[in-house]
FIRO-333019 format. One record per atom (N, C-alpha, C): residue number from 0; residue in one letter; chain; atom name; x, y negated, z. Coordinates in Angstrom, 3 decimals. Layout:
# residues N
[NUM,"a","A","CA",[X,Y,Z]]
...
//
This chain:
# residues 98
[0,"m","A","N",[-0.587,5.692,-27.429]]
[0,"m","A","CA",[-1.203,4.590,-26.838]]
[0,"m","A","C",[-0.165,3.780,-26.079]]
[1,"q","A","N",[-0.188,2.452,-26.302]]
[1,"q","A","CA",[0.812,1.607,-25.640]]
[1,"q","A","C",[0.229,1.136,-24.309]]
[2,"q","A","N",[1.037,1.088,-23.319]]
[2,"q","A","CA",[0.653,0.446,-22.036]]
[2,"q","A","C",[1.202,-0.949,-21.907]]
[3,"h","A","N",[0.395,-1.887,-21.736]]
[3,"h","A","CA",[0.836,-3.284,-21.566]]
[3,"h","A","C",[0.519,-3.716,-20.102]]
[4,"t","A","N",[1.575,-4.276,-19.483]]
[4,"t","A","CA",[1.324,-4.745,-18.118]]
[4,"t","A","C",[1.021,-6.223,-18.201]]
[5,"t","A","N",[-0.030,-6.494,-17.393]]
[5,"t","A","CA",[-0.473,-7.901,-17.429]]
[5,"t","A","C",[-0.002,-8.608,-16.126]]
[6,"v","A","N",[-0.295,-9.795,-15.918]]
[6,"v","A","CA",[0.016,-10.518,-14.676]]
[6,"v","A","C",[-0.604,-9.880,-13.479]]
[7,"i","A","N",[-1.921,-9.380,-13.599]]
[7,"i","A","CA",[-2.573,-8.807,-12.533]]
[7,"i","A","C",[-1.936,-7.406,-12.171]]
[8,"d","A","N",[-1.446,-6.606,-13.162]]
[8,"d","A","CA",[-0.763,-5.431,-12.933]]
[8,"d","A","C",[0.551,-5.667,-12.113]]
[9,"k","A","N",[1.325,-6.643,-12.532]]
[9,"k","A","CA",[2.579,-6.939,-11.906]]
[9,"k","A","C",[2.273,-7.457,-10.454]]
[10,"a","A","N",[1.372,-8.287,-10.334]]
[10,"a","A","CA",[1.063,-8.802,-9.009]]
[10,"a","A","C",[0.599,-7.783,-8.002]]
[11,"a","A","N",[-0.256,-6.875,-8.480]]
[11,"a","A","CA",[-0.695,-5.720,-7.637]]
[11,"a","A","C",[0.354,-4.815,-7.209]]
[12,"m","A","N",[1.242,-4.509,-8.178]]
[12,"m","A","CA",[2.427,-3.634,-7.904]]
[12,"m","A","C",[3.328,-4.297,-6.893]]
[13,"a","A","N",[3.640,-5.551,-7.104]]
[13,"a","A","CA",[4.552,-6.227,-6.189]]
[13,"a","A","C",[3.947,-6.475,-4.790]]
[14,"l","A","N",[2.736,-6.837,-4.693]]
[14,"l","A","CA",[2.115,-7.071,-3.449]]
[14,"l","A","C",[2.001,-5.714,-2.662]]
[15,"s","A","N",[1.481,-4.730,-3.311]]
[15,"s","A","CA",[1.272,-3.455,-2.577]]
[15,"s","A","C",[2.591,-2.862,-2.145]]
[16,"g","A","N",[3.546,-2.904,-3.126]]
[16,"g","A","CA",[4.841,-2.276,-2.747]]
[16,"g","A","C",[5.576,-3.051,-1.693]]
[17,"g","A","N",[5.415,-4.431,-1.830]]
[17,"g","A","CA",[6.112,-5.208,-0.803]]
[17,"g","A","C",[5.552,-5.044,0.560]]
[18,"l","A","N",[4.197,-4.958,0.629]]
[18,"l","A","CA",[3.545,-4.710,1.962]]
[18,"l","A","C",[3.956,-3.362,2.533]]
[19,"m","A","N",[3.922,-2.351,1.754]]
[19,"m","A","CA",[4.236,-1.012,2.298]]
[19,"m","A","C",[5.771,-0.915,2.650]]
[20,"l","A","N",[6.645,-1.490,1.819]]
[20,"l","A","CA",[8.087,-1.458,2.123]]
[20,"l","A","C",[8.342,-2.319,3.414]]
[21,"l","A","N",[7.669,-3.404,3.592]]
[21,"l","A","CA",[7.843,-4.183,4.768]]
[21,"l","A","C",[7.434,-3.483,6.033]]
[22,"g","A","N",[6.279,-2.791,5.921]]
[22,"g","A","CA",[5.700,-2.086,7.103]]
[22,"g","A","C",[6.523,-0.806,7.458]]
[23,"v","A","N",[7.006,-0.121,6.465]]
[23,"v","A","CA",[7.784,1.096,6.729]]
[23,"v","A","C",[9.245,0.901,6.865]]
[24,"v","A","N",[9.831,0.438,5.827]]
[24,"v","A","CA",[11.349,0.376,5.776]]
[24,"v","A","C",[11.825,-0.773,6.618]]
[25,"v","A","N",[11.493,-1.990,6.334]]
[25,"v","A","CA",[12.074,-3.172,6.951]]
[25,"v","A","C",[11.840,-3.209,8.479]]
[26,"l","A","N",[10.604,-2.932,8.857]]
[26,"l","A","CA",[10.282,-2.970,10.292]]
[26,"l","A","C",[10.811,-1.712,10.912]]
[27,"g","A","N",[10.993,-0.670,10.141]]
[27,"g","A","CA",[11.672,0.571,10.767]]
[27,"g","A","C",[13.098,0.314,11.137]]
[28,"i","A","N",[13.800,-0.333,10.180]]
[28,"i","A","CA",[15.167,-0.711,10.454]]
[28,"i","A","C",[15.279,-1.717,11.582]]
[29,"v","A","N",[14.396,-2.594,11.647]]
[29,"v","A","CA",[14.356,-3.552,12.791]]
[29,"v","A","C",[14.222,-2.752,14.146]]
[30,"e","A","N",[13.317,-1.749,14.124]]
[30,"e","A","CA",[13.137,-1.011,15.336]]
[30,"e","A","C",[14.406,-0.233,15.724]]
[31,"i","A","N",[15.113,0.357,14.691]]
[31,"i","A","CA",[16.344,1.119,14.944]]
[31,"i","A","C",[17.402,0.204,15.535]]
[32,"l","A","N",[17.574,-1.002,14.901]]
[32,"l","A","CA",[18.524,-1.985,15.351]]
[32,"l","A","C",[18.212,-2.449,16.759]]
[33,"a","A","N",[16.934,-2.522,17.104]]
[33,"a","A","CA",[16.600,-3.105,18.477]]
[33,"a","A","C",[16.880,-2.058,19.560]]
[34,"g","A","N",[17.037,-0.713,19.234]]
[34,"g","A","CA",[17.253,0.280,20.234]]
[34,"g","A","C",[16.018,1.031,20.620]]
[35,"k","A","N",[16.173,1.838,21.579]]
[35,"k","A","CA",[15.064,2.662,22.041]]
[35,"k","A","C",[13.982,1.846,22.824]]
[36,"p","A","N",[12.791,2.095,22.813]]
[36,"p","A","CA",[12.140,3.282,22.288]]
[36,"p","A","C",[11.817,3.194,20.808]]
[37,"y","A","N",[11.931,4.258,20.067]]
[37,"y","A","CA",[11.571,4.287,18.679]]
[37,"y","A","C",[10.093,4.521,18.409]]
[38,"g","A","N",[9.420,5.242,19.362]]
[38,"g","A","CA",[8.105,5.627,19.181]]
[38,"g","A","C",[7.024,4.479,19.374]]
[39,"a","A","N",[5.813,4.809,19.169]]
[39,"a","A","CA",[4.744,3.830,19.193]]
[39,"a","A","C",[4.345,3.574,20.697]]
[40,"a","A","N",[4.618,4.514,21.643]]
[40,"a","A","CA",[4.100,4.294,22.993]]
[40,"a","A","C",[5.285,3.687,23.788]]
[41,"p","A","N",[4.924,2.842,24.659]]
[41,"p","A","CA",[5.907,2.237,25.594]]
[41,"p","A","C",[6.466,3.301,26.530]]
[42,"l","A","N",[7.775,3.135,26.989]]
[42,"l","A","CA",[8.361,3.988,27.957]]
[42,"l","A","C",[7.956,3.628,29.400]]
[43,"t","A","N",[7.691,4.562,30.128]]
[43,"t","A","CA",[7.255,4.307,31.563]]
[43,"t","A","C",[8.190,5.084,32.479]]
[44,"n","A","N",[8.343,4.710,33.705]]
[44,"n","A","CA",[9.071,5.391,34.739]]
[44,"n","A","C",[8.136,6.277,35.541]]
[45,"d","A","N",[8.672,6.967,36.511]]
[45,"d","A","CA",[7.786,7.898,37.295]]
[45,"d","A","C",[6.584,7.171,37.984]]
[46,"a","A","N",[6.780,5.977,38.273]]
[46,"a","A","CA",[5.740,5.133,39.052]]
[46,"a","A","C",[4.614,4.687,38.029]]
[47,"g","A","N",[4.892,4.871,36.764]]
[47,"g","A","CA",[3.976,4.380,35.762]]
[47,"g","A","C",[4.091,2.982,35.265]]
[48,"e","A","N",[5.190,2.359,35.726]]
[48,"e","A","CA",[5.514,0.970,35.202]]
[48,"e","A","C",[6.137,0.999,33.810]]
[49,"i","A","N",[5.797,0.073,32.993]]
[49,"i","A","CA",[6.422,0.088,31.662]]
[49,"i","A","C",[7.717,-0.548,31.802]]
[50,"i","A","N",[8.752,0.294,31.280]]
[50,"i","A","CA",[10.146,-0.160,31.402]]
[50,"i","A","C",[10.688,-0.639,30.001]]
[51,"a","A","N",[10.086,-0.175,28.909]]
[51,"a","A","CA",[10.441,-0.634,27.597]]
[51,"a","A","C",[9.316,-0.533,26.552]]
[52,"t","A","N",[9.236,-1.361,25.718]]
[52,"t","A","CA",[8.174,-1.278,24.664]]
[52,"t","A","C",[8.842,-1.565,23.278]]
[53,"p","A","N",[8.230,-1.002,22.198]]
[53,"p","A","CA",[8.709,-1.222,20.937]]
[53,"p","A","C",[8.918,-2.704,20.599]]
[54,"m","A","N",[9.790,-3.087,19.749]]
[54,"m","A","CA",[10.011,-4.430,19.457]]
[54,"m","A","C",[8.921,-4.972,18.484]]
[55,"v","A","N",[8.474,-4.224,17.588]]
[55,"v","A","CA",[7.322,-4.506,16.696]]
[55,"v","A","C",[6.112,-3.726,17.061]]
[56,"d","A","N",[5.042,-4.388,17.158]]
[56,"d","A","CA",[3.840,-3.675,17.505]]
[56,"d","A","C",[3.421,-2.637,16.452]]
[57,"p","A","N",[3.194,-1.401,16.834]]
[57,"p","A","CA",[2.837,-0.360,15.891]]
[57,"p","A","C",[1.588,-0.634,15.071]]
[58,"t","A","N",[0.641,-1.387,15.714]]
[58,"t","A","CA",[-0.572,-1.824,14.975]]
[58,"t","A","C",[-0.267,-2.676,13.770]]
[59,"l","A","N",[0.826,-3.614,14.043]]
[59,"l","A","CA",[1.128,-4.458,12.884]]
[59,"l","A","C",[1.788,-3.707,11.754]]
[60,"r","A","N",[2.618,-2.700,12.071]]
[60,"r","A","CA",[3.232,-1.932,10.983]]
[60,"r","A","C",[2.158,-1.034,10.292]]
[61,"t","A","N",[1.205,-0.491,11.040]]
[61,"t","A","CA",[0.181,0.227,10.422]]
[61,"t","A","C",[-0.753,-0.658,9.519]]
[62,"g","A","N",[-1.078,-1.866,10.028]]
[62,"g","A","CA",[-1.893,-2.754,9.309]]
[62,"g","A","C",[-1.188,-3.217,8.026]]
[63,"l","A","N",[0.155,-3.423,7.980]]
[63,"l","A","CA",[0.768,-3.807,6.709]]
[63,"l","A","C",[0.738,-2.623,5.697]]
[64,"v","A","N",[0.930,-1.350,6.130]]
[64,"v","A","CA",[0.855,-0.251,5.258]]
[64,"v","A","C",[-0.598,-0.068,4.704]]
[65,"l","A","N",[-1.526,-0.221,5.614]]
[65,"l","A","CA",[-2.945,-0.115,5.218]]
[65,"l","A","C",[-3.386,-1.304,4.185]]
[66,"a","A","N",[-2.882,-2.406,4.399]]
[66,"a","A","CA",[-3.111,-3.498,3.494]]
[66,"a","A","C",[-2.471,-3.237,2.171]]
[67,"g","A","N",[-1.336,-2.652,2.087]]
[67,"g","A","CA",[-0.670,-2.297,0.793]]
[67,"g","A","C",[-1.550,-1.253,0.034]]
[68,"l","A","N",[-2.101,-0.215,0.813]]
[68,"l","A","CA",[-2.975,0.738,0.236]]
[68,"l","A","C",[-4.237,0.177,-0.226]]
[69,"l","A","N",[-4.760,-0.784,0.460]]
[69,"l","A","CA",[-6.026,-1.459,0.100]]
[69,"l","A","C",[-5.836,-2.182,-1.198]]
[70,"v","A","N",[-4.693,-2.893,-1.298]]
[70,"v","A","CA",[-4.432,-3.579,-2.631]]
[70,"v","A","C",[-4.375,-2.638,-3.728]]
[71,"l","A","N",[-3.715,-1.494,-3.453]]
[71,"l","A","CA",[-3.634,-0.461,-4.635]]
[71,"l","A","C",[-5.000,0.056,-4.943]]
[72,"a","A","N",[-5.928,0.296,-3.929]]
[72,"a","A","CA",[-7.249,0.767,-4.181]]
[72,"a","A","C",[-8.037,-0.245,-4.954]]
[73,"l","A","N",[-7.957,-1.547,-4.601]]
[73,"l","A","CA",[-8.629,-2.509,-5.300]]
[73,"l","A","C",[-8.138,-2.739,-6.683]]
[74,"y","A","N",[-6.911,-2.545,-6.893]]
[74,"y","A","CA",[-6.279,-2.559,-8.268]]
[74,"y","A","C",[-6.797,-1.438,-9.105]]
[75,"g","A","N",[-6.912,-0.185,-8.462]]
[75,"g","A","CA",[-7.501,0.967,-9.169]]
[75,"g","A","C",[-8.919,0.751,-9.578]]
[76,"v","A","N",[-9.736,0.140,-8.760]]
[76,"v","A","CA",[-11.122,-0.153,-9.053]]
[76,"v","A","C",[-11.164,-1.176,-10.212]]
[77,"y","A","N",[-10.280,-2.181,-10.140]]
[77,"y","A","CA",[-10.220,-3.183,-11.195]]
[77,"y","A","C",[-9.947,-2.510,-12.550]]
[78,"r","A","N",[-8.978,-1.627,-12.596]]
[78,"r","A","CA",[-8.578,-0.977,-13.846]]
[78,"r","A","C",[-9.687,-0.048,-14.386]]
[79,"l","A","N",[-10.496,0.491,-13.527]]
[79,"l","A","CA",[-11.597,1.351,-13.918]]
[79,"l","A","C",[-12.674,0.456,-14.531]]
[80,"v","A","N",[-12.902,-0.717,-13.988]]
[80,"v","A","CA",[-14.012,-1.459,-14.445]]
[80,"v","A","C",[-13.729,-2.382,-15.578]]
[81,"a","A","N",[-12.491,-2.957,-15.509]]
[81,"a","A","CA",[-12.140,-3.884,-16.690]]
[81,"a","A","C",[-11.976,-3.190,-18.021]]
[82,"p","A","N",[-12.451,-3.757,-19.019]]
[82,"p","A","CA",[-12.295,-3.160,-20.338]]
[82,"p","A","C",[-10.903,-3.273,-20.845]]
[83,"m","A","N",[-10.426,-2.343,-21.564]]
[83,"m","A","CA",[-9.096,-2.342,-22.087]]
[83,"m","A","C",[-9.067,-3.327,-23.299]]
[84,"k","A","N",[-8.032,-4.150,-23.376]]
[84,"k","A","CA",[-7.859,-5.039,-24.390]]
[84,"k","A","C",[-7.363,-4.408,-25.714]]
[85,"g","A","N",[-8.130,-4.717,-26.748]]
[85,"g","A","CA",[-7.835,-4.157,-28.090]]
[85,"g","A","C",[-8.372,-2.787,-28.420]]
[86,"e","A","N",[-9.152,-2.249,-27.452]]
[86,"e","A","CA",[-9.808,-0.977,-27.693]]
[86,"e","A","C",[-11.180,-1.250,-28.092]]
[87,"t","A","N",[-11.719,-0.596,-29.121]]
[87,"t","A","CA",[-13.091,-0.672,-29.622]]
[87,"t","A","C",[-13.857,0.492,-29.166]]
[88,"a","A","N",[-15.110,0.267,-28.972]]
[88,"a","A","CA",[-15.956,1.390,-28.551]]
[88,"a","A","C",[-16.088,2.398,-29.735]]
[89,"a","A","N",[-15.962,3.644,-29.413]]
[89,"a","A","CA",[-16.031,4.664,-30.427]]
[89,"a","A","C",[-17.563,4.911,-30.782]]
[90,"a","A","N",[-17.890,4.736,-32.017]]
[90,"a","A","CA",[-19.242,5.024,-32.433]]
[90,"a","A","C",[-19.434,6.524,-32.665]]
[91,"q","A","N",[-20.515,6.920,-32.147]]
[91,"q","A","CA",[-20.838,8.401,-32.249]]
[91,"q","A","C",[-21.622,8.574,-33.568]]
[92,"q","A","N",[-21.255,9.665,-34.318]]
[92,"q","A","CA",[-21.950,9.922,-35.531]]
[92,"q","A","C",[-22.492,11.301,-35.432]]
[93,"e","A","N",[-23.731,11.444,-35.944]]
[93,"e","A","CA",[-24.313,12.734,-35.992]]
[93,"e","A","C",[-23.848,13.568,-37.118]]
[94,"i","A","N",[-23.451,14.784,-36.831]]
[94,"i","A","CA",[-22.980,15.727,-37.967]]
[94,"i","A","C",[-24.049,16.767,-38.007]]
[95,"t","A","N",[-24.563,16.965,-39.218]]
[95,"t","A","CA",[-25.567,18.064,-39.398]]
[95,"t","A","C",[-24.831,19.334,-39.645]]
[96,"a","A","N",[-25.428,20.373,-39.085]]
[96,"a","A","CA",[-24.800,21.727,-39.337]]
[96,"a","A","C",[-25.373,22.227,-40.652]]
[97,"d","A","N",[-24.630,22.986,-41.359]]
[97,"d","A","CA",[-25.001,23.580,-42.661]]
[97,"d","A","C",[-25.862,24.846,-42.354]]
//
């Protein structure tokens, strides 16, 4: 069986991969280059005042990754529903037992 990639296949792979790479790798490198804090929670002093916050909002990073996963899920549903090109429906034949 041959696998043919269509424009929709390539677009779904590029969009979902790009969103997830942006959310995890690129913004992770930006956070490392920006310096501490690396975590999602802002740093506070003993008085409870916020002294440092992450450069990129963690909800933005999470949203980008979830958007990439959503694109992959929609693409999976599309592949389940869309008929395969060039495939014919198999006709069932009754075979009588001897």
